[in-house]
Phi, psi and omega in degrees: 000126185280128177235125178294134167263096183301345181280345182260154181289145186228126169259129177240121180243132174253124182255160173141169184233112185290348177276001187236041173059234188294346173308328183279015186304313183300322179284331174296325175294320186291317181291336172293312178301323179293342178283344180262166181271099185267158174298151182304333184273006176255123174250123178250139190224136173275116188267350180050240179251021186304311186076238181293331185299346181292338192303326176297343170291336191279346187306330182257005187239144172264345176222137186220136175249116178252132184236126181204171170282150182213126182267107182241099186278350181261021183216148180263004179290154186253339181230138179238151177233125178228153176246164186297328175276004174297115183311313189292347179277336188278357179295139172302338183268358181265130174242118176295323178218183179281009181254007178065036182273086179271129185294324178297314174301321179301301186299312184298313182294322178300313184294318181299320175284000179057045172256121179296129181282122180280165169301128183235128172245131176253126173246124179255136178243125184291118179278147173265323182215132178228119183182170182297131181152168176253352181288131178253134183294153184301315179301321178286323173310313175292319186290326173305000000 
């Protein structure tokens, strides 16, 4: 189980496209976090649709939380928690987000670039609607 060590630097990155309805869930989480008074060692970043490009941000952190929408059709849950070592997530067929953030690619690329792989927690918010528009569903608003 992933437990945040608040004595260590923590990076929280929210992914999403605010122009694609519920797809912007991760960015909305970051916007909410910015309204709070967070400790100095917690850094929040809007990753937008950066995907794998975000890896360069991980270098100075031993723990990272990534937030995005994740389409899990076989579950009624609204919020999902995954860790990098979850076997099912390392499948090339699994896409954490609509931004093609494949965990196998992320960990392999980090190892190739000799970037120490931090402890990574993925928080996924199940979208109800993804299409061009600014309106976010009530369930995603509640999850955020």
